N, C-alpha and C positions, 0 to 999 in steps of 0.2 A: 241557539235561541236568539242571540244577539244578531247573527247574520240573517236569520229568518226575518226578524223584525225590521232590519234594515232594508232587506229586499222587498218586503211587504210595503214599507214606506215609500221607497223609491218608485215601485210599480204603481202605487195609489196616486203618488204626486205626478207621475207621468200621464196617466189617464185623467186625473183631475185637471192637470194643466191643459190637455187636449181638449177636455170638456168645455173649459171657459175660453179656449182659444177659438173653439168652433162656434160657440154661442156668440161671443162678443165680436169675434172677427166677422162673422156673417152679419150681426147687427151693425157692426160698423160699416160694412159695405152697403147694406140696406139703407143705413142712416145718411150715407152720402147722397144717395139717390133721393131720399125723402126730404133732406135738408135743401136740395136744389128745387124741388117741387113745391115744398110747403114754406111757410113765412116763420120769422122768429115769434110772432104772435100766436101761432099754432102751437109752437112747442111751449110757449109760456102757458097757455091754457092747460096743456097736458101736464105741466109741472105743478100747476094748482091743483089739478085732479090727483096728482101723485101725492100730495101732501096727505090727503085723506087715506088713500089706500096703503101707504107705507106704515103710518100709524096703526091702522086697523090690522094690518098683517101681523105686526108684532103683538098685538093683543090675541089674535087667533092662535098663533104658536103657543103662547102662554108659557114658554120656556120648557115645555114638555119634551120636545124633540132633543133638546140638549141634555135633559135628564135621562132620556132613553139611551142616547149614545154612550153616556158615562156609565150607565147600569151595566155591569158585566153579565148578570144573569136575567136579562129581560124576558119575561114570559109572554105568551099570546094574550093573557089578561091585560097585561101592561099596554100593549099595542092597541087593543081594542078600546081600552079606557081612554087612551090619548086620542084615538080617532073620534070618539063620541065628543069629547071635550072640545077638539078643534072644529068639528063640524057644527056643534051646538053654538059656539061662540061667533062662528062666521055668520050663521043665520041671524042671530041677535044683532050683530054689528051692521049687517046689511040693512036690517029693518030700521035701525037708528040712522044709518047714512041715508036711507031713502027719504025719511022724514025730514032730516036736516039739510037736504041738499039745496032748497030755496034759500035757507039762511046763509049757506056757503056762498051761493050766487050773490046775494045782497051785499055780503061782507066785502067781496072783491068787485062788486059793481059790474058783473059780467053774467047776465041772465042765462046765457047758453050753458053755463056751468051746471045748472039744475039737471039737465038731461045727461050731460057728460058724466057727471058723478054717479048718478043712478045706474047708467050702464056700465061704467068702468068698474064699479064696486062689485058687480057680479063675479068678478075674478077672485073676490075673497072666498066664495063658496067653492068655486072650482079648485082654488089652491088648497083649501082645507081637505078636500077629498083626497088629494095626493100626497100631503105632508108626511104621513105615517109611511107610505110607500117609499118615499125618497129616504126617509130615515133608515129604513131597513136596509136598503142599498148602501147607504153611507156607513152604517155600522159594520157591514160586511166588507167595507173598503172596495165596493164594486163600482168603480167610476167608469168602467168600460160600457157598461149598460147605460149609465147616466149620459155618457157622450154620444151614443146612438140616438138616444131620445132627443137630446139637445139639437143635434144635426137636423133631425126631421122636423122638429116643432120650429126651429128658427127659420129653416128654408121656406117651409109652407106658409108660416105667419108673414114672413117678408114678402112673399109674392102676392098675399092678400093686401098688405099694407101699400105696396107700390101700385097695385091695380086700382085700388080705391083712390090714391092720390092722384093718379092720372086721370081718373074720371071726375075730379072735382070735389071729393068728399071732405078735403081739408083735415082739420084735427080729428074728425072721425076715422080717418085711415090710420092715425096712430093708436087710437083706442081699439080699433078692430084688430090691429097687429098684435097688441098685447094680450087681448082676449083669447084670440086664436092660439097663440103660443102656449097660454096656460091650459086651455082645453086639449090641445094635441098632447102636450107633456103628460097631463093627468091620464088620458086614456092609454098612452103608451106605458106609463108606469104600472097600470094594472095589467096589461098585456104581458109585460116583460117579467114583472115581479111574481105574478101568479099567487098572490096572497089576497084573500078575500076577507075584509073586516067583517066582524059579527057585532051586532048591537048588544054587547055585553059589557056592562059597566061594573068594575070591581072597586069598591070603596078602599080596600087595602092598597091597591095599586095607585089609586089617585093620591091618597095620603102620602105614601112612600115617594112618589115622583114630584108631587106638588111641594113637598117640603124643600127640595132643592130648586125646583122649577120656578116657583113663584117669585123668588129673588132675581132669577135670570129674566123672567118676563118683565119685571119692573126696570130692570137695568136696560134691556133692549128697548123697552117702551120709552124710557127717558132718552135713550141715545136717538131713537127715531123722531120724537117730538122735537127735541132740541136741534137736530139736523135739519128738520123740515121747517124749523122757525126761521132759517135763513131764506128759505123759499117763500115763506109767508111775508117776511119783511120786505123782500124785494118786490114781490107781486102786489103788496099793499101800498108801499110808499114810492114805488116807481111805475112800472107798467108790465103787462104781460110779455111785450115785446123785449124789454130789458131782462125779464125773467128767463125768457127764451135764450137770450145771449149767454146769460149766467149759467143755466142748466147745460148748455151745449159745452161750455168750457169744463164745467165739472164732470160732464159725461166723458170727455176726452181724456182728462186726467185720470178719472177712475178706471178706464180701460187698462192702464198700467198697474196702478196701486191697488185699488179695491179688489180686482180680479186676482192678482197674485196673493193677496191677503186671504181671499176666499179659498184659494187653492190649498195654501198651507194650512188654514185654520181647520178646513173639513177633513183633511187626510191626517194631520198630526193629532188632532183632538181624540178621535176613536183609538189610533195607534197608542198614544202616550197614556191614555187613560188605562191601557193594559198593563203599563208599568209604573203607575202612580205611587207604589210603595218603595220604589228604588230610586232615592234621591240622587245617587251618583250618575245613573243612566239618564235620568231626567235632565240633570244639569248639563251633561255632555250633549245630549239631543238638542236641547233648546239652544245652546250656544251655536251649534252648527246650523240651526234653522234660522236664527237671527242673522248670522254672517252672511249666509247665502241668499236669504231673501232680500237684505238690504243692499246687497251687491247689485242685483238685478233691478230692484225697485229704484235705487238712487240714479243709476246710469240711464235707465229708461226715462224716468220723469224729468231729469235736468235736460236730457236731449230733446224731449218733447217740448219743454219750455222754451228751449233755444231756437227751435224751428217754428214756433206757434204761428207767427204772422204769415210766412210764406206757405205753410202747410194748409192753414184754414183758407187762405185765398184761393189756392189751387184746387182744394177738395171741394168746397161748398160755396165759394164765391165771395165777393167783397161785401155783400149785405150782412156777413157774420163777423165783420172786422172787429166789433166791440168785444166778442168772445175772446179773440186773439190777444187782447190787452189784459183780459183777466187770467188767462191760461198759465203764464209763467209762475205767478204767485201761488196759484192753486196747485201747481205741480210741485212747488217746493214744500208747501204744506202737506201734500198727500205723502210726500216721502216718509213721514212719521207714521202713517197708518199702520204698516206692518209691525212697527215697534209697539204701538198701542195694543194691537190685536194679539200679538204673541205674548206680551206680558200678562195681558188679562186672560189669555188661554191657559197660562200657568196656574193662575187662581182657580179657574174652572176645573182643571184636571185634579187639583189638590182638594176639590170640594168646597172651596172657600167662596161661595156665592155671596156670603155676607159681606166680605171685603169688596167683592166685585160690585155689589149694590152700593156700598157706601162710597167708593171711589166715583161712581157714576153720579152720585147726588152732589158730591163736591165739585166735580168737573162742570156739571150743568150750570151750577151757580156762576162759576167763572165765565162760562161762554156767554152770559148775558151781556158782558161788556162789549164784545164785538157786535153783537146784534144792535145794541143802542148806537154804536158808532156808525153802522150801516144805515140806520134809520134817520140819523140827524146830521151825519157828515158826508158819507159817500161809500160806494161800494169797495173802491180801491183801499181806503183807510181800514175798511172792515176786513179785507183780506190780509192785510198787515197785522191787524190785531188778532185774527185767527191763527196766523203763524206763531205769534207770541204765546197765545193760549195753548196751542199744540205742544210747544217745548215744555210749558209748565205742567201739561197732562202727562207728558212722557215721564217727568221725574216722579209724579205721584204714582203712576202705574208701576214703574220699574222698582220703586222703593220696596214694596212688598214682595216682589220677585226675589230681591236681594235677601230679604229676611227669610223667605221660605226655602229657597234653593241655594243661597249664596251667590247668586248671579247680580251683582250690584249694578247700579246706573253707571258708575265709572268703568267697570269692567266691559259693560255693553257698549259704552262710548268708545273705548279703546279698540274694540273689535270692528265697529262700524266706520271708524274714522278713515281707513284707507279706501272705502268705497265712496264716501263723501268727496274725498280728494281726487279720486279718479273721475267722479261725475262732473266736478268743477272744471278740471282739466279739459274735459271734452266739450263741455257746454260753452265756455268762454270763446274759444276761436269759432265755433259753429254760430253763435249768437252775433258776433261782429260781422259776419258775412252778409247779414240782412241789410247792412248799410251801404253795400255796393250799389252803384248806379245801373243796375240791371233788372230785367223782368224777374219777378218772383219764380216764373217757370224755369229760369235758369239758376236763380239762387238756391231753390230747394234742392235740386240734385247735387250741387256743390256742397251744400251743408251736410247732406247724408254721407258723401264720399269723405269729407274732412272728418266728420264725427267717427265713421267706421275706422278710418285710418288711424286716428289719435287713440281710439279705444284699443285696437290690436297692438299699436306700438307701445303704449304705456304698460299694458298687461304683460307683454313680452319683456320689456326691460325691467320692470319691478317684480315680476314673477308673483303676482298677488295670488294668494292661496285660493280664494273663492273662485277665480277663474279656472285654475287648474282643477279644482274638484269638480265643478261643472262640466268641464271637458271629459274628465274621467267617467263621470256618471253617464254621459251621452255615448262614450265609446263602449261602456258595458252593456248598455241598453242596445246598441247596434250589433254588437257581437252575439246577442242571444237569439 
């Protein structure tokens, strides 16, 4: 059973990682082309539109998908009930968003936002149609099918976006790209999944799932609102162009941190939910997950921060220089994301959505401080304050993990300390290379070579366990 679960997890992680690598790797490539064709102002406008869609998506989900995955014996009535709830909420929110679009445009003093919000929000309905389909695949840990869907949707939508950018559609190219990706994904989910929802609402299923899910919905909603408040603050107190620079920097940092966190969360949650009553196995599994995740995340993000200026200059041009100044601090802050997510994941698996919600409320109050600093002092001081708040949030999240599983904050810190030491050892020599009086086109390859050599040398000398474990996993996968 143990070996079966381990193989199931490794296989799921492999396909989930490939799914995210395909999606965000292709989006990264498409994004380089679009960033050269479009302006920071275009991306800033999309960021303002995203404030609405992200918050509404959290409401559409309603925490039901999380409850479905956790439920061991989910029935067809459960799936159909969640489908109706998701679709009904998406239609209601689209109507509200459609009516409020002029108010949003007036708030940010950009009248073109009215049409942009109304069109972009159609994705709420499209996404709601496919949420349960995706949940069914995730519950079965079928990320192979999701990877196929991702590749097709990302490639086709990228072609549409680039084509529209080349023909002068500006920010509408970005909106069309997002909508096409959602439409194609939803259609393919129905084709591959072969599950047809019925308009059958079951009160018992609703009450059962909502009992756990409503707390998750409020938690996710709080997280989405507070996360997007940074966007609101930058867009309101600065300009869409500055917001475009800020969102570009966050996007690049998120490619490493957020995506790895998503991979780990969506695979380990259904797997570990199946052993939620075995505390010893849970402790062992979570310890391995945190150590391996943080090893990859810290090395990747510290390295990205170290090459930020040459990388952005060479990829998308000097007009995005401001983004390169934000990126290092954002990268350091984002190294904490897997720690936050995995510790909160422990609470979900244990069914403690009440603690999850309570922690989110406390953390969101604390996050108001960086927002005020950003509004009245500047973006860079806000990023430093975000880092301080992130550290506080980690201790809050991990406190309850220690109580429930015996995996305390200090044990976790001892586990991840080697990864941070390795990341710093790589980043420092790489970062100093940017001061050489050479073209960034020469400096960037030098930084990559020095970083890779330092990484391999330190891992070989110190024999860090996480490096050996990842190599062993890759070897086992290769031999199968």
